[in-house]
C-alpha positions as CSV (number, residue, x, y, z in Angstrom):
1,M,82.3,80.0,79.9
2,I,84.0,79.2,83.2
3,V,86.3,81.5,85.2
4,V,88.6,79.8,87.6
5,G,89.8,82.2,90.3
6,L,87.7,85.2,91.3
7,G,90.2,87.7,92.6
8,A,91.3,90.8,90.8
9,M,91.4,89.4,87.2
10,G,88.7,86.8,87.7
11,S,86.1,89.0,89.2
12,A,86.6,91.6,86.5
13,T,86.4,89.0,83.7
14,A,83.3,87.3,85.1
15,F,81.5,90.6,85.4
16,Q,82.5,91.7,81.9
17,L,81.6,88.4,80.3
18,A,78.2,88.3,82.0
19,A,77.5,91.9,81.1
20,R,77.9,90.8,77.4
21,G,75.3,88.1,77.8
22,V,77.7,85.2,78.2
23,D,76.6,82.2,80.3
24,V,79.3,82.4,83.1
25,V,80.2,80.1,85.9
26,G,82.8,81.3,88.4
27,L,84.8,79.1,90.7
28,D,87.0,79.9,93.6
29,R,88.5,77.7,96.3
30,Y,87.6,80.5,98.9
31,A,84.9,83.1,99.1
32,P,86.4,86.3,97.6
33,P,87.3,88.8,98.7
34,H,89.6,86.8,101.0
35,V,93.1,87.1,102.5
36,H,94.7,84.0,101.0
37,G,96.0,85.3,97.7
38,S,97.1,88.7,96.2
39,T,93.9,90.8,96.4
40,H,93.6,92.2,99.9
41,G,95.2,94.6,102.3
42,D,92.8,97.6,102.1
43,T,94.6,99.5,99.3
44,R,96.4,99.1,96.0
45,V,98.4,101.8,94.2
46,T,97.1,103.1,90.9
47,R,98.6,105.5,88.5
48,A,98.2,106.0,84.7
49,A,101.9,106.3,83.8
50,C,103.4,102.9,84.4
51,A,107.2,102.6,84.1
52,E,106.8,98.9,83.5
53,G,106.1,99.8,79.9
54,A,103.9,101.5,77.4
55,A,101.7,98.4,77.0
56,Y,100.4,98.9,80.5
57,V,99.4,102.6,80.2
58,P,96.1,102.1,78.2
59,L,95.0,99.4,80.7
60,A,95.6,101.7,83.7
61,M,93.8,104.6,82.0
62,R,90.8,102.5,81.1
63,S,90.7,101.0,84.5
64,H,90.4,104.4,86.1
65,E,87.3,105.0,83.9
66,L,85.9,101.6,84.8
67,W,86.3,102.0,88.5
68,G,84.0,105.1,88.2
69,E,81.4,103.1,86.2
70,I,81.5,100.3,88.7
71,E,81.1,102.7,91.6
72,R,78.1,104.3,90.0
73,A,76.5,100.9,89.3
74,T,77.0,99.5,92.8
75,G,77.3,102.5,95.2
76,S,80.7,101.3,96.2
77,D,83.7,103.4,97.2
78,L,86.5,102.0,95.1
79,F,88.9,104.7,93.7
80,T,90.4,107.7,95.6
81,A,92.4,110.1,93.5
82,C,94.6,111.5,96.2
83,G,97.6,111.7,93.9
84,V,100.7,109.6,93.6
85,L,104.3,110.8,94.4
86,M,107.1,108.7,93.0
87,V,110.7,109.5,94.1
88,G,114.0,108.1,92.9
89,P,117.6,108.7,93.8
90,G,119.4,111.4,92.0
91,S,121.7,108.9,90.4
92,G,118.8,107.7,88.3
93,M,119.6,104.1,89.3
94,G,116.4,103.3,91.1
95,S,115.0,100.0,89.9
96,M,111.5,98.6,90.1
97,H,109.7,95.7,88.4
98,G,112.6,95.2,86.0
99,T,112.7,98.9,85.0
100,D,115.9,100.9,85.6
101,D,115.4,104.6,86.4
102,W,111.7,104.0,86.9
103,V,110.9,107.6,87.8
104,G,112.5,108.8,84.6
105,A,110.6,106.1,82.6
106,T,107.4,107.2,84.3
107,I,108.0,110.8,83.3
108,D,108.7,109.8,79.7
109,L,105.5,107.8,79.5
110,A,103.4,110.6,81.1
111,G,104.6,112.9,78.4
112,R,103.9,110.5,75.6
113,F,100.4,109.7,76.7
114,G,99.5,113.3,77.8
115,I,99.0,112.3,81.4
116,E,98.8,115.3,83.8
117,H,101.9,115.4,86.0
118,E,104.6,117.5,87.7
119,V,108.3,116.9,87.9
120,L,110.0,118.0,91.1
121,D,113.5,118.0,92.5
122,G,114.1,116.7,96.0
123,A,113.9,120.1,97.6
124,A,110.6,121.0,96.1
125,A,109.1,117.6,97.0
126,R,110.3,117.9,100.5
127,A,108.9,121.4,100.8
128,R,105.5,120.2,99.7
129,Y,105.6,117.1,101.8
130,P,107.8,117.8,104.8
131,M,107.1,114.4,106.4
132,F,109.6,113.0,103.9
133,A,113.4,113.5,104.2
134,F,114.2,113.6,100.5
135,D,117.7,114.8,99.7
136,D,118.1,117.6,97.2
137,A,119.4,115.3,94.5
138,A,116.3,113.1,94.4
139,H,114.0,113.4,91.4
140,A,110.3,113.1,91.8
141,Y,107.1,112.6,89.7
142,F,103.7,113.6,90.9
143,E,100.5,112.4,89.2
144,P,97.4,114.1,90.6
145,G,95.0,111.7,89.0
146,G,96.6,108.7,90.6
147,G,95.8,107.3,94.0
148,F,94.5,104.0,95.4
149,V,91.8,101.4,94.8
150,R,90.2,99.4,97.6
151,P,90.8,95.8,96.4
152,E,88.4,93.9,98.6
153,A,85.6,96.4,97.7
154,A,86.5,96.2,94.0
155,V,86.3,92.4,93.9
156,A,83.0,92.4,95.9
157,A,81.5,95.0,93.6
158,Q,82.4,93.2,90.4
159,L,81.2,89.8,91.7
160,M,77.9,91.6,92.6
161,L,77.6,92.8,89.1
162,A,78.5,89.5,87.6
163,E,75.7,87.8,89.6
164,R,73.3,90.7,88.7
165,H,74.0,89.8,85.0
166,G,73.3,86.1,85.6
167,A,76.7,84.6,86.4
168,R,76.6,81.6,88.7
169,L,79.3,81.7,91.3
170,H,80.5,78.6,93.2
171,L,82.6,79.8,96.1
172,D,84.6,77.6,98.5
173,T,84.9,75.3,95.6
174,E,88.5,74.0,94.9
175,V,89.4,73.1,91.4
176,T,91.5,69.9,91.4
177,A,91.9,69.2,87.7
178,L,91.5,70.7,84.2
179,R,91.2,68.5,81.1
180,S,90.9,69.5,77.5
181,T,88.5,67.4,75.4
182,D,87.1,67.5,71.9
183,A,84.2,69.5,73.2
184,G,86.2,72.0,75.3
185,V,87.4,71.8,78.9
186,E,86.3,69.7,81.8
187,I,86.9,70.7,85.4
188,D,86.9,68.5,88.5
189,T,86.5,69.9,92.0
190,A,87.3,68.7,95.5
191,D,83.7,68.2,96.4
192,G,83.2,65.8,93.5
193,T,81.3,68.3,91.3
194,S,82.3,68.5,87.6
195,F,81.9,71.4,85.2
196,A,82.4,71.7,81.4
197,A,82.6,74.5,79.0
198,E,84.0,75.4,75.6
199,R,86.3,77.9,77.1
200,V,87.9,78.4,80.5
201,V,89.6,81.5,81.9
202,L,92.3,80.5,84.4
203,S,93.0,83.4,86.7
204,A,94.3,81.4,89.6
205,G,97.1,83.8,90.6
206,A,99.6,82.1,93.0
207,W,97.8,78.8,92.4
208,L,98.6,78.9,88.7
209,P,101.8,76.7,88.9
210,S,99.6,73.8,90.2
211,F,97.8,73.8,86.8
212,L,101.0,73.5,84.8
213,A,102.5,70.0,84.0
214,S,106.0,70.7,82.8
215,P,108.7,71.7,85.3
216,E,110.1,74.2,82.8
217,L,106.7,76.0,82.5
218,R,106.1,76.0,86.2
219,A,109.6,77.6,86.7
220,T,108.4,80.6,84.7
221,F,106.2,81.6,87.7
222,T,107.7,82.2,91.1
223,V,105.6,83.0,94.1
224,Y,107.0,85.3,96.7
225,R,105.7,86.2,100.2
226,Q,105.0,89.9,100.7
227,V,104.5,91.7,104.0
228,L,102.3,94.7,104.6
229,H,102.5,96.8,107.8
230,W,100.3,99.4,109.4
231,F,102.4,101.6,111.6
232,D,101.3,104.1,114.2
233,V,101.4,107.8,113.3
234,A,103.9,110.0,115.1
235,P,102.1,112.3,117.5
236,A,103.2,115.5,115.8
237,W,101.8,114.4,112.5
238,V,98.3,113.0,113.4
239,D,96.6,115.9,111.6
240,R,98.7,115.7,108.5
241,V,98.3,112.1,107.1
242,S,94.7,112.1,105.7
243,V,93.9,111.6,102.1
244,E,93.4,115.4,101.7
245,Q,97.0,116.0,102.8
246,L,99.1,113.0,101.9
247,P,99.3,111.2,98.5
248,V,100.2,107.6,97.8
249,Y,104.0,107.5,97.8
250,L,106.6,105.2,96.3
251,W,110.3,105.9,97.2
252,S,113.3,104.2,95.7
253,F,116.2,105.3,97.9
254,G,118.9,103.1,96.4
255,A,120.1,101.1,93.4
256,G,118.6,97.7,94.3
257,A,115.1,96.5,93.5
258,T,114.4,96.1,97.3
259,D,115.8,99.6,98.2
260,F,112.3,100.8,98.1
261,F,109.1,101.3,100.1
262,Y,105.6,102.6,99.3
263,G,102.7,103.7,101.4
264,F,99.3,105.3,101.7
265,P,97.6,108.1,103.7
266,A,95.6,107.1,106.8
267,L,92.2,105.9,105.6
268,D,90.4,105.7,108.9
269,G,92.1,108.5,110.8
270,A,95.5,108.4,112.5
271,E,94.3,105.9,115.0
272,G,94.2,103.3,112.2
273,G,97.8,103.9,111.3
274,V,99.4,104.3,107.9
275,K,100.1,101.3,105.6
276,V,103.7,101.0,104.4
277,A,105.4,98.1,102.7
278,T,108.4,97.1,100.6
279,E,108.9,94.2,98.2
280,Q,110.6,90.9,98.9
281,F,112.1,88.6,96.3
282,S,114.5,86.5,98.4
283,E,112.6,83.4,99.2
284,A,110.2,81.5,96.9
285,T,107.1,79.9,98.4
286,T,103.7,78.5,97.3
287,A,100.1,79.7,97.9
288,D,99.5,76.7,100.3
289,D,102.8,76.7,102.1
290,V,103.4,80.4,102.7
291,Q,104.2,81.6,106.2
292,R,101.2,83.8,107.1
293,D,102.3,85.0,110.5
294,V,104.5,88.2,110.7
295,S,107.1,88.4,113.4
296,V,107.9,91.4,115.5
297,E,111.4,91.2,114.0
298,E,110.0,91.6,110.5
299,Q,108.1,94.7,111.6
300,Q,111.2,96.2,113.2
301,S,113.4,95.3,110.2
302,M,110.9,97.1,107.9
303,Y,111.0,100.2,110.0
304,E,114.8,100.3,110.5
305,R,115.7,99.5,106.9
306,C,113.2,101.6,105.1
307,I,111.4,104.1,107.3
308,R,113.7,105.5,110.0
309,G,115.2,108.8,109.0
310,R,113.1,109.0,105.8
311,M,109.5,109.5,107.0
312,A,108.9,111.5,110.1
313,A,105.2,110.8,110.2
314,V,105.6,107.1,110.9
315,D,106.2,105.9,114.4
316,D,108.2,102.6,115.0
317,H,105.2,100.9,116.6
318,A,103.4,98.5,114.2
319,L,99.7,98.2,114.8
320,R,99.3,95.2,112.6
321,S,100.8,93.3,109.7
322,A,99.6,91.0,107.0
323,T,100.9,88.9,104.1
324,C,100.0,88.6,100.5
325,L,101.5,86.9,97.4
326,Y,103.3,88.1,94.3
327,T,103.5,85.6,91.4
328,V,106.4,86.8,89.3
329,T,107.7,86.1,85.8
330,P,111.4,86.5,84.8
331,D,110.7,89.9,83.2
332,S,108.1,91.0,85.8
333,G,105.5,91.2,83.1
334,F,102.0,89.8,82.9
335,V,100.9,86.6,81.2
336,I,97.7,86.7,79.2
337,D,97.8,83.9,76.7
338,E,96.5,80.5,75.7
339,H,97.5,77.7,78.1
340,P,100.4,76.0,76.3
341,E,99.3,72.5,77.5
342,L,95.5,72.8,77.7
343,P,93.7,73.9,74.5
344,G,90.6,75.9,75.4
345,V,92.1,77.5,78.5
346,L,93.2,81.1,78.6
347,V,95.7,82.0,81.3
348,V,95.1,85.5,82.8
349,S,97.8,85.8,85.4
350,P,100.2,86.4,87.0
351,C,100.8,90.0,87.5
352,S,104.3,90.2,89.1
353,G,103.1,92.5,91.9
354,H,101.8,95.4,89.8
355,G,98.5,94.1,88.4
356,F,95.6,95.4,90.4
357,K,95.6,98.8,88.8
358,H,95.0,97.2,85.4
359,S,92.6,94.5,86.4
360,A,89.3,96.2,85.5
361,A,90.5,96.9,82.0
362,I,92.0,93.4,81.6
363,G,88.7,91.9,82.5
364,E,87.0,94.0,79.8
365,A,89.7,93.2,77.2
366,I,89.4,89.4,77.9
367,A,85.7,89.6,77.6
368,E,86.0,91.4,74.2
369,R,88.6,88.9,73.0
370,L,86.5,85.9,73.9
371,V,83.2,87.3,72.6
372,S,84.4,89.1,69.4
373,G,87.8,87.6,68.8
374,R,89.7,90.8,69.5
375,S,90.2,93.4,72.2
376,T,90.3,97.2,72.0
377,I,93.5,97.3,74.0
378,D,96.4,95.2,72.6
379,L,97.2,92.2,74.8
380,S,99.9,90.7,72.6
381,P,102.8,92.1,74.7
382,F,101.7,89.7,77.4
383,E,102.1,86.5,75.4
384,L,104.2,83.7,76.9
385,R,106.5,83.5,73.8
386,R,107.9,87.0,74.4
C-alpha cells in the first residue's frame, strides 16, 4: 500500500499498516515533520471530551493510549497531561467548530463517556487560575487528563516506527498525479519516478483539493491560513506559567466562532514565551499560495482583540509567530472515505482544525479497515455523503 502525505494522519497510518506486516511505501513532497502544512508549531491541544460530536470521543480516548505506547516504543516525549480548561460565556452562546454552546456540549459528552472532569463557574475558575479575568457568569470545564501533544515529535516517532517495521519512505517526493487502473492505482511524481499499488491512502491535508477533479468536490474543502503567536510572559507571572501550574486553555468570550483564543503553558521556561492563537476563517488560500510571513500588525491585533484585559500573564511583546493551515469542510467534520473519483484511493483528511488529537487512533482504524475490512472504532460518521 502507498500512503501519500506523511503528516499527522499519514505518519500514523504508515506506522500502523507496517506494524501489521503490510508492505508500505510512504510519499511526501517535503521531509516531515515540516512547517508547510498543518502539523507543526510545538503543541496541539488534546482532550477526551470533544464537543464536535460523540463520534470523535473514542478516537481521542484511544489516541491518548496510543501516545503512551509510542512514547515507550521510541523514548519520545509526546503527550503531557497538564489538564485542559475550557471556558465559555455565561450566555451559553459560545461557538466552536460548528458546535453552539461548546462548553455545555463538552460537559454532556464527558458525563456520557465517564471522562473525569470538573464543572466550574467563572468565579471558581478565576480563583484557581488568577491570570485569567473570567467574569462570574462564565461557565468552565476542566479535564485533568487532557493536555497537549507535541506534533513534530509525534510525526517523527511514528515515521521512525514505520521504518522500523519495514516501511519505505520517499521524502521530498512530490506526487503530481494519481490514476486508477484495473490493477489498482498508479502514482506519478515530479522527479519522474512512478509507483503502483492496489490501494492508496491519500492524507494530503491542504493539498487534497489538487487531487480532486470536479469543481463541486474541490469546493467542499476550503483552506484557511492560521497564525500562531508566542508572546512574552509578564514579569509578575514568570514563575506561574509552567506545565505544573498552568493548563492548556480554550476561552470563548463571545457569540462568534472567532471570539475565541487558546493557549498553552510555557514549555521551555518563561523566556520561551507562551503560545496563544485564535482561529481565522475570513480568507481562503491554498497550500502553495499562503502568505507565510506574519506582520507586526497581526501580532498586535491578536493581543488587542483577544488577550488584553483577559490574560494578565501575557505581555504584549510577541517573541515570534508562525503560520499553519486548516482544511475545513462545511460542517467542520472530518472526511475519511473512498475517493469519489478514483477507485482504490482512500481519503483520510481534512480535519477542519481539530484533527491532531485523534490522529494516532485514526491511523490505527484505517490500518484495521484496510487489513481486515472493518475498524474497531466506527468511521462511518466521516463519510462524504453525510
